[in-house]
C-alpha positions in Angstrom: -13.9 21.4 -2.4 -14.9 17.4 -2.6 -11.4 15.8 -3.3 -7.5 16.7 -3.0 -5.3 14.0 -4.9 -1.9 13.8 -3.7 1.0 12.9 -5.7 4.3 12.5 -4.6 6.8 11.9 -7.4 10.7 11.7 -7.6 11.8 11.8 -11.4 9.0 10.6 -12.6 8.4 12.6 -15.6 8.6 9.7 -17.9 4.6 8.6 -16.7 3.6 11.9 -15.0 1.5 13.4 -18.2 -0.8 10.5 -18.2 -1.1 10.3 -14.1 -2.0 14.0 -14.2 -4.3 14.0 -17.7 -6.5 10.7 -15.7 -7.0 13.3 -13.0 -8.1 16.1 -14.2 -10.5 14.0 -16.6 -12.7 13.3 -13.6 -15.6 14.6 -14.2 -18.9 15.8 -12.0 -16.7 16.8 -8.6 -14.9 19.5 -7.3 -10.9 18.8 -7.3 -7.4 19.7 -7.0 -4.4 18.1 -7.8 -1.5 18.4 -5.8 2.0 17.3 -7.1 4.6 17.4 -4.7 8.3 16.9 -6.1 10.6 15.2 -3.8 13.8 16.7 -5.3 13.6 15.5 -9.2 16.3 16.4 -11.6 14.4 15.3 -14.6 11.6 17.2 -16.1 9.0 16.4 -13.3 8.9 20.2 -12.7 8.7 21.7 -15.9 5.7 18.9 -17.1 3.8 19.7 -13.5 3.7 23.3 -14.2 2.7 23.1 -17.7 -1.0 22.0 -16.3 -2.2 25.4 -15.0 -4.9 23.6 -12.8 -1.9 21.6 -11.0 -0.8 22.7 -7.8 2.9 22.4 -7.3 5.1 21.9 -4.3 8.6 21.5 -4.2 10.8 19.8 -1.4 14.2 18.3 -1.2 14.8 14.9 -1.3 13.0 13.5 1.8 11.0 10.6 0.5 7.6 9.9 0.0 6.1 9.9 3.2 7.2 13.6 3.8 6.0 14.3 0.6 2.2 12.8 1.3 2.5 14.4 4.4 2.9 17.7 3.0 0.3 17.4 0.6 -2.0 16.5 3.2 -1.5 19.8 5.5 -2.0 21.9 2.2 -5.3 20.0 1.0 -8.6 21.5 1.0 -10.4 18.4 0.0 -13.1 16.7 2.4 -11.6 13.7 1.1 -8.1 12.6 -0.1 -7.0 10.3 -2.7 -3.6 9.3 -3.1 -2.0 8.6 -6.4 1.3 7.4 -7.3 3.0 9.4 -10.2 3.4 6.0 -12.2 -0.2 5.0 -11.9 -3.3 6.7 -13.5 -7.0 6.8 -12.1 -10.0 5.6 -14.5 -12.1 7.9 -15.6 -15.8 8.7 -13.4 -13.9 6.2 -10.4 -13.7 9.7 -7.9 -17.4 10.3 -9.0 -18.4 7.0 -7.7 -16.3 6.8 -4.9 -17.6 10.3 -3.9 -21.2 9.4 -3.7 -20.4 6.1 -2.1 -18.6 7.8 0.9 -21.3 10.8 1.5 -23.8 8.0 2.4 -20.9 6.2 4.8 -20.7 6.9 8.6 -17.7 9.1 9.6 -15.5 6.0 10.3 -15.9 4.1 7.3 -13.2 4.3 4.4 -14.6 3.4 1.5 -12.3 1.2 -1.2 -12.3 -0.5 -4.6 -10.4 -2.6 -6.9 -7.8 -2.3 -9.4 -6.0 -3.2 -12.4 -2.4 -3.9 -13.0 -0.9 -3.1 -16.5 2.3 -4.2 -17.6 4.4 -1.7 -19.0 6.6 -4.0 -21.2 3.7 -5.3 -23.4 0.2 -3.4 -22.1 -1.0 -6.6 -20.4 -4.1 -5.2 -18.0 -5.3 -7.9 -15.3 -8.2 -7.0 -13.1 -7.2 -7.7 -9.1 -10.6 -7.7 -7.5 -10.8 -7.0 -3.7 -10.9 -9.9 -1.4 -13.1 -9.0 1.9 -15.8 -6.7 1.8 -15.5 -4.9 5.2 -11.9 -4.8 7.0 -12.5 -3.5 10.9 -10.1 -5.7 12.6 -6.1 -5.3 12.9 -5.9 -9.2 12.4 -7.5 -8.2 9.1 -5.5 -5.4 8.1 -2.1 -7.6 9.2 -3.0 -10.5 6.8 -5.0 -8.2 3.7 -3.5 -4.4 3.0 -5.5 -1.9 0.9 -3.4 -0.7 -1.6 -2.8 2.8 -1.0 -4.7 4.2 -4.2 -7.7 2.2 -3.9 -9.4 4.0 -0.7 -10.9 7.4 -0.7 -9.6 8.5 2.9 -11.4 11.2 4.7 -9.1 14.2 5.0 -10.2 14.2 8.7 -9.1 10.6 9.5 -5.9 11.1 8.2 -5.3 14.2 10.2 -6.6 12.2 13.6 -3.4 9.9 13.1 -0.9 12.5 12.0 -0.5 11.0 8.5 2.3 8.9 7.4 4.9 7.7 9.8 8.0 9.5 8.3 10.6 7.2 10.1 9.2 4.3 7.9 11.4 3.4 4.7 9.0 0.6 4.0 5.6 -0.6 4.7 4.4 2.7 5.4 1.2 2.3 3.2 0.3 -1.1 5.6 1.0 0.9 8.5 -1.3 4.0 7.9 -4.3 1.9 7.4 -3.5 -0.3 10.3 -3.4 2.8 12.5 -6.5 3.9 11.0 -8.3 0.6 12.1 -6.6 1.0 15.6 -8.3 4.3 15.8 -11.8 2.6 15.0 -12.2 3.3 11.4 -13.1 0.9 8.9 -12.4 -0.4 5.1 -15.7 -1.1 3.2 -15.5 -2.1 -0.1 -17.2 -0.3 -2.9 -17.2 -2.3 -6.2 -15.6 0.9 -8.1 -12.5 0.0 -10.6 -10.4 3.0 -9.1 -7.1 2.8 -10.9 -4.6 1.2 -13.0 -1.0 0.3 -11.3 1.9 0.3 -13.3 4.3 -2.6 -13.4 7.7 -1.7 -14.3 11.4 -2.3 -14.1 12.4 1.1 -12.2 14.4 0.2 -9.1 12.2 3.1 -7.4 9.3 0.9 -7.6 8.4 -0.7 -4.4 7.6 -4.3 -5.8 11.3 -4.2 -7.9 13.2 -3.6 -4.2 15.3 -6.6 -2.9 14.0 -7.2 0.7 17.1 -6.6 3.3 16.1 -8.5 6.3 17.5 -6.2 8.9 15.6 -3.0 7.4 12.6 -5.0 7.4 13.0 -6.2 10.6 13.6 -3.0 11.8 10.5 -1.4 10.3 8.0 -4.2 11.5 9.3 -4.0 14.7 8.2 -0.2 14.8 4.8 -0.9 13.2 3.9 -3.8 15.9 4.7 -1.2 18.6 2.6 1.3 17.3 -0.5 -1.5 17.2 -3.0 -0.5 19.4 -3.1 -2.2 23.2 -4.0 -5.1 24.1 -1.9 -7.1 21.5 -4.0 -10.1 21.9 -3.0 -13.6 21.2 -5.0 -13.4 17.7 -3.0 -10.3 17.1 -0.1 -12.2 17.7 -1.0 -15.3 15.2 -1.9 -12.9 12.4 1.8 -11.2 13.1 3.2 -14.2 13.1 2.0 -15.4 9.9 2.7 -12.3 8.0 6.3 -12.6 9.6 6.1 -16.0 7.9 4.9 -14.6 4.7 8.1 -12.7 4.0 10.3 -15.2 5.3 8.9 -16.8 2.4 9.7 -13.7 0.1 13.4 -14.1 1.4 13.2 -18.1 0.1 12.4 -16.9 -3.5 14.6 -14.0 -3.4 17.5 -17.1 -2.7 18.3 -15.8 0.9 17.8 -18.7 2.8 20.0 -16.9 5.7 17.8 -14.3 6.0 14.3 -16.6 6.3 15.8 -18.4 8.8 16.0 -15.0 10.9 12.5 -14.1 10.0 11.1 -17.8 10.7 12.5 -17.5 13.9 11.1 -13.9 14.6 7.7 -15.3 13.6 7.8 -18.5 16.2 8.6 -15.5 19.0 4.9 -14.5 18.3 2.9 -17.4 17.7 4.7 -21.0 17.5 1.9 -23.1 15.6 -1.2 -21.0 16.0 -0.5 -18.9 13.2 -0.6 -21.4 11.0 -4.1 -21.2 10.9 -3.6 -18.3 8.4 -1.7 -20.4 6.0 -3.1 -22.6 3.4 -3.5 -26.3 3.8 -0.7 -27.4 1.4 2.0 -25.2 2.8 0.8 -26.7 6.3 1.2 -30.4 4.9 4.5 -29.6 3.2 6.3 -27.8 6.3 4.8 -31.0 8.5 6.8 -33.1 6.4 9.5 -31.0 5.0 10.2 -28.1 7.6 10.4 -24.3 7.9 12.3 -23.6 4.6 12.0 -26.2 2.3 8.9 -26.1 0.7 9.3 -22.6 -1.0 13.1 -23.9 -1.8 11.6 -26.6 -3.9 9.0 -24.2 -5.0 11.7 -22.0 -6.2 14.0 -24.2 -8.4 10.5 -25.0 -9.9 10.1 -21.5 -10.5 6.5 -20.3 -9.3 5.3 -23.1 -8.0 4.6 -21.7 -4.9 2.4 -23.7 -2.0 
């Protein structure tokens, strides 16, 4: 078996047909599509079982981390493609990624680029990759690889024991960080891999309102799992990441939470993190302080620095 596609789904009946058909139309490879139903109460089960080629598993509502891990446990493919139920693969993408992956050494993980698609008006936007090779913790801290972009060797996911099931946020980022910590590197392969759908469902991660306590708790767990020693440059990058999250709170309208995150960021790096941020922001922060540049940007609706 070449590839196992693993799709966790919770009440995803609206988009599941398109997701499944985008997998089953992939030619030139042997594959299986594993649907893990995370306790859905809609017609998800009926849709999945209407496709004879689908391997359907049901679990009580334990979350996507557990669902993906359960899929990995029963997968037969040499490679794993992780695909959310509201997204879909691009025709021919798996064969292209497989051909490239077979040329890599065992410590390389190939990843491509994707398109975003608006559920509201069907508008599509190409989202190119920014870095051709990601092989350091610092790079992965600052440039995450979306979970459906790589073709993961199943052996790599097994070595790190899959997803951390205690995390309720940023678990995909954590997975990639642990892979790099285990000696793997992500290598860009110019393949359009999948279409990521944006919609107004509260289940979509991008629609989730941030909670400062939960976010910092998740980050503390992820930081603890980073490989030792945690160098100065790792702490600089971590601080820059926290600074970016603080700016998200500003745009969410929660200045108090942003101040907490900025204070936490300074614990890892007081000034050196600024090298990872844009010069416009550095200049604005110099004259206006920590929170005012983004507060002004929020008022002006979208002119982020």
